[in-house]
SEVEX-825355 format. One record per atom (N, C-alpha, C): residue number from 1; atom name; x, y, z. Coordinates in Angstrom, 1 decimal, always signed. Example, Ala and Ser with C-alpha at 12.3 -4.5 7.8 and 13.67 -1.06 7.14 Angstrom:
BEGIN
    n  atom      xx      yy      zz
    1     N   +13.2    -5.7    +7.8
    1    CA   +12.3    -4.5    +7.8
    1     C   +13.2    -3.3    +7.8
    2     N   +12.8    -2.2    +7.1
    2    CA   +13.7    -1.1    +7.1
    2     C   +12.9    +0.0    +7.9
This chain:
BEGIN
    n  atom      xx      yy      zz
    1     N   +92.5   +90.9   +93.3
    1    CA   +91.5   +91.8   +92.6
    1     C   +92.7   +92.3   +91.5
    2     N   +92.1   +92.3   +89.9
    2    CA   +92.7   +93.1   +89.1
    2     C   +92.3   +94.2   +89.0
    3     N   +93.5   +95.0   +88.0
    3    CA   +93.3   +96.4   +87.6
    3     C   +92.2   +96.5   +86.7
    4     N   +91.5   +97.6   +86.7
    4    CA   +90.3   +97.5   +85.9
    4     C   +90.7   +97.8   +84.4
    5     N   +89.9   +97.1   +83.5
    5    CA   +90.2   +97.1   +82.0
    5     C   +90.8   +98.3   +81.3
    6     N   +90.0   +99.7   +81.9
    6    CA   +90.3  +100.9   +81.3
    6     C   +91.6  +101.4   +81.7
    7     N   +92.2  +101.0   +82.5
    7    CA   +93.6  +101.3   +82.9
    7     C   +94.6  +100.4   +82.3
    8     N   +94.4   +99.2   +82.1
    8    CA   +95.1   +98.5   +81.4
    8     C   +95.3   +98.8   +80.0
    9     N   +94.3   +99.4   +79.1
    9    CA   +94.0   +99.5   +77.8
    9     C   +94.7  +101.0   +77.8
   10     N   +94.3  +101.9   +78.6
   10    CA   +95.0  +103.4   +78.8
   10     C   +96.7  +103.1   +78.7
   11     N   +97.2  +102.3   +79.6
   11    CA   +98.5  +102.4   +79.9
   11     C   +99.3  +101.8   +78.6
   12     N   +98.6  +100.6   +77.9
   12    CA   +99.2  +100.1   +76.7
   12     C   +98.9  +101.2   +75.5
   13     N   +98.1  +102.0   +75.5
   13    CA   +98.0  +102.9   +74.3
   13     C   +99.2  +103.8   +74.6
   14     N   +99.3  +104.3   +75.9
   14    CA  +100.5  +105.2   +75.9
   14     C  +101.9  +104.9   +75.7
   15     N  +102.0  +103.4   +76.1
   15    CA  +103.2  +102.9   +75.6
   15     C  +103.3  +102.6   +74.2
   16     N  +102.3  +102.4   +73.4
   16    CA  +102.2  +102.4   +72.1
   16     C  +102.7  +103.5   +71.4
   17     N  +102.2  +104.7   +72.0
   17    CA  +102.1  +106.1   +71.5
   17     C  +103.8  +106.6   +71.6
   18     N  +104.2  +106.5   +73.0
   18    CA  +105.8  +106.8   +73.1
   18     C  +106.8  +106.1   +72.4
   19     N  +106.5  +104.8   +72.3
   19    CA  +107.4  +103.9   +71.4
   19     C  +107.2  +104.4   +69.8
   20     N  +105.9  +104.5   +69.4
   20    CA  +105.6  +105.1   +68.1
   20     C  +106.4  +106.4   +67.8
   21     N  +106.3  +107.5   +68.6
   21    CA  +106.8  +108.7   +68.2
   21     C  +108.3  +108.7   +68.6
   22     N  +108.8  +107.5   +69.0
   22    CA  +110.4  +107.4   +69.1
   22     C  +111.1  +107.1   +67.5
   23     N  +110.0  +106.3   +67.1
   23    CA  +110.6  +105.7   +65.8
   23     C  +110.2  +106.2   +64.5
   24     N  +109.0  +106.7   +64.9
   24    CA  +108.1  +107.4   +63.6
   24     C  +109.0  +108.3   +62.7
   25     N  +108.8  +108.4   +61.3
   25    CA  +109.5  +109.3   +60.6
   25     C  +108.6  +110.0   +60.0
   26     N  +107.6  +109.5   +59.3
   26    CA  +106.6  +110.4   +58.5
   26     C  +105.5  +111.0   +59.5
   27     N  +105.4  +112.3   +59.3
   27    CA  +104.8  +113.6   +59.9
   27     C  +103.5  +113.1   +60.2
   28     N  +102.9  +112.5   +59.4
   28    CA  +101.2  +111.8   +59.7
   28     C  +101.2  +110.4   +60.6
   29     N  +102.3  +109.9   +60.5
   29    CA  +102.5  +108.8   +61.7
   29     C  +102.5  +109.4   +62.9
   30     N  +103.4  +110.5   +63.0
   30    CA  +103.7  +111.2   +64.5
   30     C  +102.4  +111.7   +64.8
   31     N  +101.7  +112.2   +64.0
   31    CA  +100.3  +113.0   +64.5
   31     C   +99.4  +112.0   +64.8
   32     N   +99.4  +110.6   +64.3
   32    CA   +98.8  +109.7   +65.0
   32     C   +99.0  +108.9   +66.0
   33     N  +100.3  +109.2   +66.6
   33    CA  +100.6  +108.8   +67.7
   33     C  +100.4  +109.7   +68.8
   34     N  +100.4  +110.8   +68.3
   34    CA  +100.1  +112.0   +69.3
   34     C   +98.7  +112.1   +69.6
   35     N   +97.9  +111.6   +68.7
   35    CA   +96.5  +111.5   +69.1
   35     C   +96.3  +110.2   +69.9
   36     N   +97.1  +109.2   +69.9
   36    CA   +97.0  +108.0   +70.7
   36     C   +97.4  +108.5   +72.0
   37     N   +98.3  +109.3   +72.4
   37    CA   +99.0  +109.7   +73.5
   37     C   +97.7  +110.6   +74.4
   38     N   +97.1  +111.5   +73.4
   38    CA   +96.1  +112.1   +74.0
   38     C   +95.0  +111.4   +74.3
   39     N   +94.6  +110.3   +73.6
   39    CA   +93.7  +109.4   +73.9
   39     C   +93.8  +108.7   +74.9
   40     N   +94.9  +108.1   +75.6
   40    CA   +95.3  +107.5   +76.6
   40     C   +95.0  +108.5   +78.0
   41     N   +95.4  +109.9   +77.9
   41    CA   +95.3  +110.6   +78.7
   41     C   +93.7  +110.8   +79.1
   42     N   +93.1  +111.0   +78.1
   42    CA   +91.4  +111.2   +78.4
   42     C   +90.9  +110.0   +79.0
   43     N   +91.5  +108.7   +78.6
   43    CA   +91.1  +107.7   +79.3
   43     C   +91.2  +107.4   +80.6
   44     N   +92.5  +107.9   +80.9
   44    CA   +93.1  +107.9   +82.4
   44     C   +92.2  +108.9   +83.2
   45     N   +92.0  +109.9   +82.4
   45    CA   +91.5  +111.1   +83.3
   45     C   +90.0  +110.6   +83.6
   46     N   +89.3  +110.0   +82.8
   46    CA   +88.0  +109.8   +82.9
   46     C   +87.7  +108.6   +84.0
   47     N   +88.7  +107.7   +84.0
   47    CA   +88.6  +106.8   +84.9
   47     C   +89.2  +106.9   +86.1
   48     N   +89.9  +108.0   +86.4
   48    CA   +90.7  +108.1   +87.8
   48     C   +90.4  +109.5   +88.2
   49     N   +89.5  +110.3   +87.6
   49    CA   +89.4  +111.8   +88.0
   49     C   +90.8  +112.6   +87.9
   50     N   +91.7  +112.0   +87.3
   50    CA   +92.8  +113.1   +87.4
   50     C   +92.4  +114.0   +86.1
   51     N   +93.3  +115.2   +86.1
   51    CA   +92.9  +116.2   +85.0
   51     C   +93.8  +115.8   +83.9
   52     N   +93.0  +115.8   +82.6
   52    CA   +93.5  +115.2   +81.4
   52     C   +94.8  +116.1   +81.1
   53     N   +94.8  +117.5   +81.0
   53    CA   +95.9  +118.2   +80.6
   53     C   +97.2  +117.7   +81.5
   54     N   +97.1  +117.5   +82.6
   54    CA   +98.1  +117.1   +83.5
   54     C   +98.9  +115.9   +83.1
   55     N   +97.9  +114.5   +83.0
   55    CA   +98.2  +113.6   +82.5
   55     C   +99.2  +113.7   +81.1
   56     N   +98.5  +114.3   +79.9
   56    CA   +99.1  +114.3   +78.6
   56     C  +100.3  +115.0   +78.8
   57     N  +100.5  +116.0   +79.7
   57    CA  +101.7  +116.8   +79.9
   57     C  +102.7  +115.7   +80.4
   58     N  +102.5  +114.7   +81.4
   58    CA  +103.2  +113.8   +82.0
   58     C  +103.7  +113.0   +81.1
   59     N  +102.8  +112.7   +80.1
   59    CA  +102.7  +111.4   +79.2
   59     C  +103.9  +112.2   +78.1
   60     N  +103.9  +113.4   +77.7
   60    CA  +104.9  +114.1   +76.6
   60     C  +106.4  +114.1   +77.1
   61     N  +106.3  +114.0   +78.4
   61    CA  +107.8  +113.9   +78.8
   61     C  +108.6  +112.6   +79.1
   62     N  +107.8  +111.5   +78.4
   62    CA  +108.2  +110.4   +78.4
   62     C  +108.9  +109.8   +77.0
   63     N  +110.1  +109.8   +76.8
   63    CA  +110.4  +109.4   +75.7
   63     C  +111.2  +108.0   +75.3
   64     N  +111.5  +107.8   +74.3
   64    CA  +112.5  +106.3   +73.9
   64     C  +111.5  +105.3   +74.2
   65     N  +112.0  +104.0   +74.1
   65    CA  +110.9  +102.7   +74.0
   65     C  +110.4  +102.6   +75.3
   66     N  +109.0  +102.3   +75.2
   66    CA  +108.3  +102.4   +76.7
   66     C  +108.8  +100.9   +77.4
   67     N  +109.2  +101.3   +78.6
   67    CA  +109.5   +99.9   +79.3
   67     C  +108.9  +100.3   +80.8
   68     N  +108.7   +99.2   +81.5
   68    CA  +108.4   +99.3   +83.0
   68     C  +109.4  +100.3   +83.7
   69     N  +108.9  +101.2   +84.6
   69    CA  +109.8  +101.9   +85.6
   69     C  +110.2  +101.1   +86.8
   70     N  +111.2  +101.2   +87.4
   70    CA  +111.9  +100.2   +88.5
   70     C  +111.9  +100.9   +89.9
   71     N  +111.2  +100.3   +90.3
   71    CA  +111.0  +100.8   +91.9
   71     C  +111.6   +99.7   +93.0
   72     N  +112.5  +100.1   +94.1
   72    CA  +112.9   +99.5   +94.9
   72     C  +112.4   +99.4   +96.2
   73     N  +112.4   +98.3   +97.0
   73    CA  +111.7   +98.7   +98.5
   73     C  +112.9   +97.7   +99.2
   74     N  +112.9   +98.0  +100.5
   74    CA  +113.8   +97.2  +101.3
   74     C  +113.4   +97.0  +102.5
   75     N  +113.4   +95.5  +102.8
   75    CA  +113.0   +95.1  +104.3
   75     C  +114.3   +95.1  +105.1
   76     N  +114.2   +95.9  +106.0
   76    CA  +115.3   +95.9  +107.0
   76     C  +115.1   +95.6  +108.4
   77     N  +115.7   +94.4  +109.1
   77    CA  +115.4   +94.1  +110.3
   77     C  +116.4   +94.3  +111.5
   78     N  +115.9   +94.5  +112.7
   78    CA  +116.8   +94.8  +113.9
   78     C  +117.1   +93.5  +114.3
   79     N  +117.8   +93.3  +115.5
   79    CA  +118.4   +92.3  +116.3
   79     C  +117.3   +91.5  +116.9
   80     N  +116.0   +92.5  +117.2
   80    CA  +114.8   +91.5  +117.6
   80     C  +114.1   +91.0  +116.7
   81     N  +114.4   +91.1  +115.3
   81    CA  +113.4   +90.7  +114.3
   81     C  +112.3   +91.6  +114.0
   82     N  +112.6   +92.6  +114.0
   82    CA  +111.5   +93.9  +113.8
   82     C  +111.8   +94.5  +112.7
   83     N  +110.6   +94.8  +111.6
   83    CA  +110.9   +95.5  +110.2
   83     C  +110.9   +96.9  +110.6
   84     N  +111.9   +97.7  +109.6
   84    CA  +112.1   +98.9  +109.5
   84     C  +110.9   +99.5  +108.6
   85     N  +110.2  +100.6  +109.3
   85    CA  +109.0  +101.3  +108.5
   85     C  +109.1  +102.9  +108.8
   86     N  +108.7  +103.7  +107.8
   86    CA  +108.6  +105.2  +107.9
   86     C  +107.5  +105.7  +107.6
   87     N  +107.1  +106.8  +107.9
   87    CA  +106.1  +107.5  +107.4
   87     C  +106.3  +108.3  +106.3
   88     N  +105.5  +108.0  +105.3
   88    CA  +105.8  +108.8  +103.9
   88     C  +105.0  +110.2  +103.8
   89     N  +105.7  +111.2  +103.9
   89    CA  +105.1  +112.4  +104.0
   89     C  +104.0  +112.7  +102.6
   90     N  +104.6  +112.4  +101.4
   90    CA  +103.6  +112.4  +100.5
   90     C  +102.4  +111.6  +100.1
   91     N  +102.4  +110.5  +101.3
   91    CA  +100.9  +109.8  +101.2
   91     C  +100.6  +110.1  +102.7
   92     N  +100.2  +111.3  +103.0
   92    CA   +99.4  +111.4  +104.3
   92     C  +100.1  +111.0  +105.5
   93     N  +101.5  +110.7  +105.6
   93    CA  +102.2  +110.1  +106.7
   93     C  +101.8  +108.6  +106.9
   94     N  +101.1  +108.0  +106.0
   94    CA  +101.2  +106.6  +106.1
   94     C  +102.4  +105.8  +105.9
   95     N  +102.3  +104.6  +106.6
   95    CA  +103.5  +103.8  +106.9
   95     C  +103.8  +103.2  +105.5
   96     N  +105.1  +102.7  +105.5
   96    CA  +105.7  +101.9  +104.4
   96     C  +107.3  +101.6  +104.6
   97     N  +107.6  +100.7  +103.9
   97    CA  +109.1  +100.6  +104.1
   97     C  +109.8  +101.1  +103.4
   98     N  +111.2  +101.6  +103.5
   98    CA  +111.9  +102.4  +102.7
   98     C  +112.0  +101.9  +101.5
   99     N  +112.1  +102.9  +100.3
   99    CA  +112.3  +102.6   +98.9
   99     C  +111.9  +103.9   +98.1
  100     N  +111.9  +103.6   +96.8
  100    CA  +111.5  +104.8   +95.8
  100     C  +111.9  +104.3   +94.4
  101     N  +112.2  +105.2   +93.5
  101    CA  +112.3  +104.8   +92.0
  101     C  +113.9  +104.7   +92.2
  102     N  +114.4  +103.8   +91.1
  102    CA  +115.8  +103.8   +91.0
  102     C  +116.5  +105.0   +90.0
  103     N  +117.7  +105.1   +90.6
  103    CA  +118.4  +106.2   +89.8
  103     C  +119.4  +105.6   +88.8
  104     N  +119.6  +106.7   +87.9
  104    CA  +120.7  +106.3   +86.8
  104     C  +121.9  +106.5   +87.2
  105     N  +122.8  +105.6   +86.8
  105    CA  +124.5  +105.2   +87.1
  105     C  +124.3  +104.6   +88.6
  106     N  +123.5  +104.0   +88.9
  106    CA  +123.0  +103.3   +90.1
  106     C  +122.8  +101.9   +90.1
  107     N  +123.2  +100.6   +90.6
  107    CA  +122.8   +99.5   +90.4
  107     C  +121.3   +99.4   +91.3
  108     N  +120.6   +98.5   +91.2
  108    CA  +119.5   +98.1   +92.0
  108     C  +119.4   +98.2   +93.3
  109     N  +120.7   +97.6   +93.8
  109    CA  +121.2   +97.2   +95.2
  109     C  +121.6   +98.7   +95.6
  110     N  +122.5   +99.4   +95.1
  110    CA  +122.9  +100.5   +95.6
  110     C  +121.7  +101.8   +95.6
  111     N  +120.9  +101.5   +94.8
  111    CA  +119.4  +102.5   +95.1
  111     C  +118.8  +102.0   +96.0
  112     N  +118.8  +100.8   +96.5
  112    CA  +118.1  +100.3   +97.4
  112     C  +118.5  +101.1   +98.9
  113     N  +119.9  +100.7   +98.9
  113    CA  +120.8  +101.1  +100.2
  113     C  +120.6  +102.6  +100.4
  114     N  +120.6  +103.4   +99.3
  114    CA  +120.5  +104.8   +99.1
  114     C  +119.2  +105.2   +99.7
  115     N  +118.1  +104.5   +99.1
  115    CA  +116.8  +105.2   +99.8
  115     C  +116.7  +104.6  +101.3
  116     N  +117.4  +103.7  +101.9
  116    CA  +117.1  +103.4  +103.2
  116     C  +117.9  +104.6  +103.9
  117     N  +119.0  +105.0  +103.4
  117    CA  +119.9  +105.7  +104.2
  117     C  +119.1  +107.2  +104.3
  118     N  +118.6  +107.5  +102.9
  118    CA  +118.0  +109.0  +102.9
  118     C  +116.9  +109.0  +103.4
  119     N  +116.0  +108.1  +104.0
  119    CA  +114.8  +108.2  +104.5
  119     C  +114.6  +107.8  +106.1
  120     N  +115.7  +106.9  +106.7
  120    CA  +115.7  +106.6  +107.6
  120     C  +117.1  +107.0  +108.5
  121     N  +118.1  +107.3  +107.8
  121    CA  +119.3  +107.5  +108.6
  121     C  +120.2  +106.5  +109.1
  122     N  +119.7  +105.3  +108.4
  122    CA  +120.6  +103.8  +108.7
  122     C  +121.5  +103.6  +107.3
  123     N  +122.6  +103.0  +107.5
  123    CA  +123.3  +102.4  +106.4
  123     C  +123.0  +101.0  +106.6
  124     N  +123.0  +100.4  +105.4
  124    CA  +122.5   +98.9  +105.3
  124     C  +123.7   +98.1  +104.1
  125     N  +123.6   +97.0  +104.4
  125    CA  +124.0   +96.0  +103.3
  125     C  +123.1   +95.3  +102.8
  126     N  +123.1   +95.3  +101.5
  126    CA  +122.1   +94.6  +100.8
  126     C  +122.2   +93.2  +100.7
  127     N  +121.4   +92.5  +101.3
  127    CA  +122.0   +91.0  +101.4
  127     C  +121.0   +89.8  +100.5
  128     N  +120.1   +90.4  +100.2
  128    CA  +119.1   +89.4   +99.1
  128     C  +118.1   +90.3   +98.1
  129     N  +117.9   +89.5   +97.3
  129    CA  +116.6   +90.2   +96.3
  129     C  +115.6   +89.1   +96.7
  130     N  +114.6   +89.4   +97.5
  130    CA  +113.7   +88.6   +97.9
  130     C  +112.1   +88.4   +96.9
  131     N  +112.1   +89.5   +96.2
  131    CA  +110.8   +89.5   +95.3
  131     C  +111.0   +90.6   +94.0
  132     N  +110.3   +89.9   +93.1
  132    CA  +110.4   +90.7   +91.7
  132     C  +109.1   +90.9   +91.1
  133     N  +108.3   +91.6   +91.6
  133    CA  +106.6   +91.7   +91.1
  133     C  +106.3   +92.8   +90.5
  134     N  +105.4   +92.6   +89.3
  134    CA  +104.8   +93.6   +88.5
  134     C  +103.6   +94.2   +89.6
  135     N  +103.8   +95.8   +89.8
  135    CA  +102.8   +96.6   +90.2
  135     C  +101.2   +96.0   +90.2
  136     N  +100.9   +95.9   +88.7
  136    CA   +99.7   +95.6   +88.5
  136     C   +99.1   +94.3   +88.8
  137     N  +100.0   +93.3   +89.4
  137    CA   +99.4   +92.1   +89.7
  137     C   +98.9   +92.1   +91.4
  138     N   +99.4   +93.0   +91.8
  138    CA   +99.4   +93.0   +93.5
  138     C   +98.4   +93.9   +93.7
  139     N   +97.7   +94.5   +93.3
  139    CA   +96.4   +95.2   +93.8
  139     C   +96.9   +96.3   +94.7
  140     N   +97.8   +97.1   +94.3
  140    CA   +98.3   +98.2   +94.8
  140     C   +97.2   +99.5   +94.6
  141     N   +97.0  +100.3   +95.6
  141    CA   +95.9  +101.5   +95.6
  141     C   +96.8  +102.7   +95.7
  142     N   +96.7  +103.8   +95.2
  142    CA   +95.8  +103.8   +94.0
  142     C   +96.2  +103.2   +92.5
  143     N   +95.9  +103.0   +91.6
  143    CA   +96.7  +102.5   +90.5
  143     C   +97.6  +103.6   +89.7
  144     N   +98.4  +102.9   +89.0
  144    CA   +99.6  +103.8   +88.5
  144     C   +99.6  +103.8   +86.9
  145     N   +99.8  +105.0   +86.4
  145    CA   +99.6  +105.3   +85.0
  145     C  +100.6  +104.5   +84.3
  146     N  +101.5  +104.3   +84.9
  146    CA  +102.7  +103.3   +84.2
  146     C  +102.9  +102.0   +84.5
  147     N  +103.8  +101.3   +83.5
  147    CA  +103.7  +100.0   +84.3
  147     C  +105.2   +99.8   +85.1
  148     N  +104.9   +99.4   +86.1
  148    CA  +105.9   +99.5   +87.3
  148     C  +106.5   +98.0   +87.8
  149     N  +107.8   +97.7   +87.9
  149    CA  +108.2   +96.5   +88.2
  149     C  +109.0   +96.9   +89.8
  150     N  +108.5   +96.0   +90.6
  150    CA  +109.0   +96.6   +91.9
  150     C  +110.0   +95.3   +92.3
  151     N  +111.2   +96.0   +92.9
  151    CA  +112.3   +94.6   +93.5
  151     C  +112.2   +95.0   +95.0
  152     N  +112.2   +93.9   +95.7
  152    CA  +112.0   +93.9   +97.0
  152     C  +113.3   +93.2   +97.5
  153     N  +114.1   +94.0   +98.4
  153    CA  +115.5   +93.6   +98.9
  153     C  +115.3   +93.1  +100.5
  154     N  +116.2   +92.6  +100.8
  154    CA  +116.7   +92.6  +102.5
  154     C  +117.7   +93.4  +102.7
  155     N  +117.9   +94.1  +103.9
  155    CA  +119.1   +94.8  +103.9
  155     C  +119.3   +94.6  +105.5
  156     N  +120.8   +94.6  +105.8
  156    CA  +121.6   +94.3  +107.2
  156     C  +121.8   +95.8  +107.4
  157     N  +121.5   +96.2  +108.7
  157    CA  +122.0   +97.5  +109.3
  157     C  +123.6   +97.4  +109.6
  158     N  +124.3   +98.5  +109.1
  158    CA  +125.8   +98.3  +109.0
  158     C  +126.1   +99.8  +109.8
  159     N  +125.0  +100.8  +110.5
  159    CA  +125.5  +101.8  +111.0
  159     C  +124.4  +102.9  +111.0
  160     N  +124.6  +104.1  +111.5
  160    CA  +123.6  +105.1  +111.6
  160     C  +122.8  +105.0  +112.8
  161     N  +121.7  +105.9  +112.4
  161    CA  +120.8  +106.0  +113.6
  161     C  +119.5  +106.4  +113.0
  162     N  +118.2  +106.4  +113.5
  162    CA  +117.0  +106.9  +113.3
  162     C  +116.8  +108.2  +113.2
  163     N  +116.8  +108.5  +111.7
  163    CA  +116.6  +110.0  +111.3
  163     C  +115.4  +110.3  +110.2
  164     N  +114.8  +111.1  +110.6
  164    CA  +113.6  +111.7  +109.5
  164     C  +114.4  +112.6  +108.6
  165     N  +113.5  +112.6  +107.3
  165    CA  +114.1  +113.4  +106.3
  165     C  +112.9  +114.2  +105.8
  166     N  +113.1  +114.9  +104.6
  166    CA  +112.1  +115.7  +104.0
  166     C  +110.9  +114.7  +103.4
  167     N  +111.0  +113.6  +103.1
  167    CA  +110.4  +112.5  +102.7
  167     C  +109.5  +111.8  +103.8
  168     N  +110.1  +111.7  +105.0
  168    CA  +109.6  +111.0  +106.1
  168     C  +109.5  +111.7  +107.5
  169     N  +108.4  +111.2  +108.1
  169    CA  +107.9  +112.0  +109.3
  169     C  +108.2  +111.3  +110.6
  170     N  +108.5  +109.9  +110.5
  170    CA  +108.8  +108.9  +111.6
  170     C  +109.5  +107.9  +111.2
  171     N  +110.5  +107.3  +112.1
  171    CA  +111.1  +106.1  +111.4
  171     C  +111.1  +105.1  +112.9
  172     N  +110.5  +103.9  +112.8
  172    CA  +110.1  +103.1  +113.6
  172     C  +110.3  +101.6  +113.2
  173     N  +110.8  +100.7  +114.4
  173    CA  +110.7   +99.2  +114.2
  173     C  +109.6   +98.6  +114.4
  174     N  +108.9   +97.8  +113.8
  174    CA  +107.5   +97.0  +114.2
  174     C  +107.9   +95.6  +114.0
  175     N  +107.3   +94.9  +115.3
  175    CA  +107.4   +93.6  +115.3
  175     C  +106.2   +93.0  +114.2
  176     N  +106.0   +91.7  +113.9
  176    CA  +105.1   +91.5  +112.7
  176     C  +103.6   +91.6  +113.3
  177     N  +103.2   +91.3  +114.7
  177    CA  +102.1   +91.7  +115.0
  177     C  +101.8   +93.0  +115.5
  178     N  +102.6   +93.7  +115.3
  178    CA  +102.4   +95.3  +115.5
  178     C  +102.3   +96.1  +114.3
  179     N  +102.4   +95.5  +113.1
  179    CA  +102.5   +96.4  +111.7
  179     C  +101.2   +97.5  +111.6
  180     N  +101.3   +98.3  +111.5
  180    CA  +100.1   +99.7  +111.5
  180     C   +99.2   +99.2  +110.2
  181     N   +98.0   +99.7  +110.8
  181    CA   +96.8   +99.7  +109.8
  181     C   +97.0  +100.5  +108.7
  182     N   +97.4  +101.8  +108.8
  182    CA   +97.4  +103.1  +107.8
  182     C   +98.8  +102.8  +107.0
  183     N   +98.7  +101.8  +106.2
  183    CA   +99.8  +101.5  +105.1
  183     C   +99.5  +102.2  +104.0
  184     N  +100.8  +102.9  +103.4
  184    CA  +100.9  +103.6  +102.1
  184     C  +100.6  +102.5  +100.9
  185     N   +99.3  +101.9  +100.8
  185    CA   +99.0  +100.9   +99.8
  185     C   +99.7  +101.1   +98.5
  186     N  +100.3  +102.3   +98.0
  186    CA  +100.6  +102.6   +96.8
  186     C  +102.2  +101.9   +96.8
  187     N  +102.7  +101.7   +97.9
  187    CA  +103.9  +101.4   +98.0
  187     C  +104.1  +100.1   +98.3
  188     N  +103.6   +99.6   +99.2
  188    CA  +103.7   +98.2   +99.9
  188     C  +102.4   +98.0  +100.4
  189     N  +102.6   +96.8  +100.6
  189    CA  +101.1   +95.7  +101.0
  189     C  +101.4   +95.1  +102.0
  190     N  +100.4   +94.5  +103.0
  190    CA  +100.6   +93.6  +104.1
  190     C  +101.1   +92.2  +103.6
  191     N  +100.7   +91.8  +102.6
  191    CA  +101.3   +90.2  +102.3
  191     C  +102.6   +90.6  +101.7
  192     N  +103.1   +91.5  +101.2
  192    CA  +104.3   +91.8  +100.8
  192     C  +105.4   +91.9  +101.9
  193     N  +104.9   +92.4  +102.9
  193    CA  +105.8   +92.5  +104.2
  193     C  +105.8   +91.3  +105.0
  194     N  +104.6   +90.6  +105.0
  194    CA  +104.6   +89.0  +105.2
  194     C  +105.5   +88.4  +104.7
  195     N  +105.9   +88.5  +103.5
  195    CA  +106.9   +87.7  +102.7
  195     C  +108.2   +88.3  +103.0
  196     N  +108.4   +89.5  +103.3
  196    CA  +109.8   +89.8  +103.7
  196     C  +110.2   +89.2  +105.3
  197     N  +109.0   +89.2  +105.9
  197    CA  +109.4   +88.3  +107.4
  197     C  +109.8   +87.0  +107.2
  198     N  +109.3   +86.4  +106.0
  198    CA  +109.4   +85.0  +105.5
  198     C  +111.0   +84.7  +105.3
  199     N  +111.2   +85.9  +104.4
  199    CA  +112.6   +85.6  +103.7
  199     C  +113.5   +86.0  +104.8
  200     N  +113.3   +86.7  +105.7
  200    CA  +114.3   +87.5  +106.7
  200     C  +114.4   +85.7  +107.8
  201     N  +113.4   +85.3  +108.0
  201    CA  +113.7   +84.0  +108.9
  201     C  +114.2   +83.0  +108.0
  202     N  +114.1   +83.1  +107.1
  202    CA  +114.6   +81.7  +106.0
  202     C  +115.4   +82.4  +104.8
  203     N  +116.7   +82.8  +105.0
  203    CA  +117.3   +83.3  +104.0
  203     C  +117.3   +82.6  +102.6
  204     N  +117.4   +81.3  +102.8
  204    CA  +117.6   +80.3  +101.6
  204     C  +116.4   +80.3  +100.9
  205     N  +115.0   +80.8  +101.3
  205    CA  +114.1   +80.9  +100.0
  205     C  +114.5   +81.4   +98.9
  206     N  +114.1   +80.7   +97.7
  206    CA  +114.3   +81.5   +96.7
  206     C  +113.8   +82.7   +96.2
  207     N  +114.3   +83.6   +95.4
  207    CA  +113.3   +84.8   +95.0
  207     C  +112.3   +84.5   +94.4
  208     N  +111.2   +85.2   +94.8
  208    CA  +110.0   +85.1   +94.4
  208     C  +109.4   +85.9   +93.3
  209     N  +108.7   +85.8   +92.0
  209    CA  +108.5   +86.5   +91.0
  209     C  +107.5   +86.1   +90.5
  210     N  +106.6   +86.8   +89.8
  210    CA  +105.2   +86.5   +88.9
  210     C  +105.4   +86.7   +87.6
């Protein structure tokens, strides 16, 4: 299922306005790009029931050439072949695999290992980049206002113990036939978990991308 057209258009208008404000010198051009930014906020607010003022404030904080945001997720398996999952506090304690936004001055794999440690208490060695996916092609819900590239890694446990954090309320391993139904679909989807199981079972599989 593809994203609604209004979201694709509003996201593109926001990106055009952000990039335009970065390079525009003429004050009238800047004013026009600010109008586009406000228009994109109104479009998203009308389509998603978000508050227009909050969206425009969020867009105002974005500077520089508009590029996709980068998110990492990690499939970590125990010796029994079960995948590590956490309850995400910010999404009504729904289940997801560890991950989050990347940080500056860290590589993508370092960010992936850091997210696992912070959310689960386990230290891991990142062993493989399994998938590189555009969030908008995957039918994540709810939709995201910005374009997002998702990197899915595999990680091998090197130490630590299951520990919750301010972000997570439970840490557990699940067999493939035990994956919970209440998944945080904004973060991970069942078919993505299935593909991580496939990559764990066959590490020689090539990295998947769309």
